[in-house]
N, C-alpha and C positions, 0 to 999 in steps of 0.2 A: 368265476363271477360269484361274489359273496353277497353283494348288495346291488340291486338293480331297480330301475324304474320299469314297471310293468305297464304295457299299453294294450288295450283291447278295443276292438271295433266290432260291435254286435249289430248285425243286420238281420233282416227277416229270413235269410237263407243260411248265411254262414257267420261264424265268429272268427275273427282274425286276431292273433296275439303277436306281440313283439316285445323285445326289451330295448332300452335306449340308455346310452350314457352321455349323449350330447345332442343338441338340437338338430333334428332332421336325420340323425343317424340311427339305423335300426339293426338289431341283431335278432337271430332266432325267429324269423317271421314264419308263422304257420297258420293255416286256415282249416277249419273243421265245420261240417254241417251242424247247425244248431239243433236239429232234430235228434241228434245222437246223444244229447245230454239233457239232464233234468233241470239244469240252471247254470248260472255263471261259475259257481265254485266247482261244480262237477267238471265243467269244461276246462277250468284253470288247472286243476290238479292233473287232468289228462295231459295238458300241454307241458306241465312241469316234468312229468315222467318221460314224455316223448323227446324233449330237448335236453334232458338231464340237468335241469337247473339246480344250482346249489345256493344256499342262503335264502334270504327273504327279500321281498321288494321293499325299497325305501319309500316308494310312492306308487300308487295305482291310479291310472287315468283311464276312464272308460267312456267311449262314445256309444250311445245306444239309440236305436230307431224308435223314438217315441218322445212325448213330452215329459220333462223332468218336473216332478212336484214333490216338495219336501224331501229331497234327497232320494227319491225312488222313481223308477220308471216301470210301467207295465207296457211291455213291448207291443207295438202295433200289430205286427204280423206273425208273432209266435207267442206261445203261452208261457212267457217268462216274466217274472217280476224281479227287478234288480234293485237292491237297496244298498246305498252307500254305507250306512251304519252297520248293516249285517255283514257286509264284506270286510269292513275294517275290523269288526270284532272277531271274525273267523281267521284273520291274518295278523294276529297279535297287535291290533290297534294301529296298523299302518294307516297313514293318511290316504283317503280315497277321494278322487274328484270324478263326479259323474256329470256328463253333459250329453246333449243331443248329438247324434252322429254327424249331422250336417254342420253343426257348430264346430266339430272337430275338423271337418273338411275345410271350413272357412278359415280356420287358424293357419292352414297351410298355404292359402292363396298368395300372401305377400312374398313367399319364399320359393315359388315355382320357378324352375329353370326353363329355358326356351324349349328343351326337348321333352318337357313334361306335359305339353298340351299342343293341340292342333288348332289353328285358326279356322273359324267358320265364316267365310265371306272375305271381304277385302279390307276391313278395318283392322289395323294393327293394335296390339295390346298397349294399353295406356301405362303411364308411369305409376307403378303400384304404390309409390310413397305418398300419393296425393289424393286418391280417389276411393270411394266406397266400391266394393265388389260383391257380387252375388254368387254363391254356390248353389247349383240346382241339380239334384239327383233324380234320375229315373231308373229305378231298379225294381226290387220286390214291391216297394211303395214309392211315393214321391215325397221329397223333402227339400227344404231350402233354408239357407242361412245367409245373413248379411255380415260382411267383414268391414269394419269401420276404423279408419285411422284416428287416433287421439294423441294428445300431447304426451300421454303415458305409454303409448304403444297401441298395437292393434287389439280390438275387441271383436267378438263375434256374437251376433244376436240370433238365436234359433227361432224358427217359425213352424207352424203346421200348415204350410201353404197347400199341401196336397189335398186338404179337406175343404178348400174353397169350392163354391158351387161353379160348375162349368155350364155356361150358356151357349146356345146355338146361334150362329150368325147367318145361316142360310137354310133354305128349305130342306136341302139334302141332310145337313147336320140335325135339323129339328126332327125329321122323320127317323133318322138313325138313333138319336138319343132317346126318343120316346120308346123305341123298341128295346133298347138296352135297359133303361131304367125309367119307367113312366113317372115315378115320383121325384125324379131329379138326379143328376149326376154330380159327383165330385170330380175335380181334375184328376185325381188318382185313379178314378174308374176308367180312364183312357190312358193316361201317362203313367203306366207301370207295366210290369211283365204280364200279370194276369189281365190287366185292362186292355193291353194291345191284343192279346189272344182273343179276348171277348169281342173286341172291335172287329177283328178279322172274321170270326165265326158268324157274327150277326150280318156282316156284309155278304158273306157266302150264302147264308140262308135266304137273304133278301133277293139274291140273284138266282136262287134255285140250285145252288151247288152243294155238293157234299165232298169234303176233303178228308183224307186220313189225318190223324193227329199230327200237327206240325208244331214245332217249337217256334218261339219268337225269332230266333236266329235264322231258322229255315225260311220263315215268311220274308224276312228282309232279304235273304239271299236269292229268293225266287221272284223278287219284285220286278225284274225285267222280262220275265217270261210268263208269269201268272197274273192275269188281269186283276183278280180279287186281291192278291197280295199288293200289287202296285197301288190300288185304290186305298187299301188300309194304310199303307206307308205314307201316302200323300195326305190323308186325313190326319194321321198321327203327327206328321211333320208340321202341318198347318197349325194344329192346336199347340204343339210344343213351341213354335215360334211366337204365336200369339200370347201364350201364357208367360213365356220368358220375358217378352217385352212389357207385359202388364206388370210383372214383378219389378222390373227395372224402374218403371214409372212410379210404382207405389213406394219404393225404397230409396230412390235417388241414387242407384248404383251406376253412376256414369263411368266408373272404371271398368265396367263390363260384367258379363255373366259367364261363368265357367260351368260347363255341363259335365256331370259325372254319372256313373252307374252302368250296370251290366247291360241294360236294354239299349243304352246309347252306344255301347261298344258294338252291339249288333247292328244298330242303325248305321254306324260308321262303315260296316262291311258290305253294305248293299251295293249292287252294281250301278245303280243310278244315283250315287251320292252327290255328284255335281248338280244334278237337277234338284235334289232335295235341299241342298244348301241354298239355292236360289229361292225356293219356296219358303224355307225357314226365315231367311233374311227379309223377304218381302212381308211376311206376316209379323215379324219382329219389329220392323220399322214403321208399318202402316198404322200410325197413331194420331191421325188428324193433325192438329196444330203442332204436335210434338214430333212429327215425322222428321223435320230437318235435324233435330237434336238426336233422335234415335239412329239416324244414319251414321252418326259418329261414335256410337257405343259398340264396344268390342263384344264379340261372342267367340267362345272357344270350347273345345272338347278336351277334357283332361284325360291323358293316356297313362299317367302314373297310377298303378294299381293300389299302392299303399298310401294314398294321399291322406286318408283319415288318420292312420297311424302316425304319419309324419306331422300332421297338424297337432296331434296329442303330444308328440315329442317336442315341438316348438313351444306349445303351451306349458309343458313341464319345466322348461328353462325359465319361464316367467315366474312360476310359482315357487321355484327353489330359493 
């Protein structure tokens, strides 16, 4: 391999690299903890050595967890600043495209195969050629992006939806939210890895319990036997469904919402998943006069681990 398209997906916990020579096709996929490196170029040179890359990239495409401003992103959950210009200058002026990581995910949605996702509920996936779709990530942080069909092809619009204010709709939620953050919560304060753990720990303290340190996955796995875990998962699921439905209404994504992220892979493994799906869809659909419309909107969980990299690969074919 003498010339290659380099793809990178920078999250709050890991950075994933791949090379691509055609849309949706990935080679040399590797993942590393971002904490092990001082920045993007440090991680890239480590990747080159590990996979024995020869030659130079003809194009670099990067999805990063944070808002892109003037070709630069200061990542939301790690102390990295990634500059399109600086990377290009350090790699012999190769063209560099920098986008939000969920924007990269959204670019993959029109090309998902049936075995790339699981349906949540009874609504079947819509015809991807006609409808807007929403990518919603719950991982180290929360992100969302809208995928829109145009006459020139698909475009993806990034957002910072995770920083929207989360409001309580019950006395139980109001009491809990006041304890977690008296000055107000963002959606990400609940719908993220650390947010879910914080939710569980506050519920435990309110109930007078003390538990050994549990991971998010362990809390999901214990939700059929541990009452506090079951309550935390139920509240998490209600807010997830409610917020996903709100975003669909706000963006007109009648083609459906596609959920991604490590926390949701844990949510998928819970013993009481069937019950959680019912709760999710009930909160997703319960939108007053819009409820009949929301009953027809698809929701699914993406199981393809490299969806952001594949989205970058599809985008690279458009830019070539």
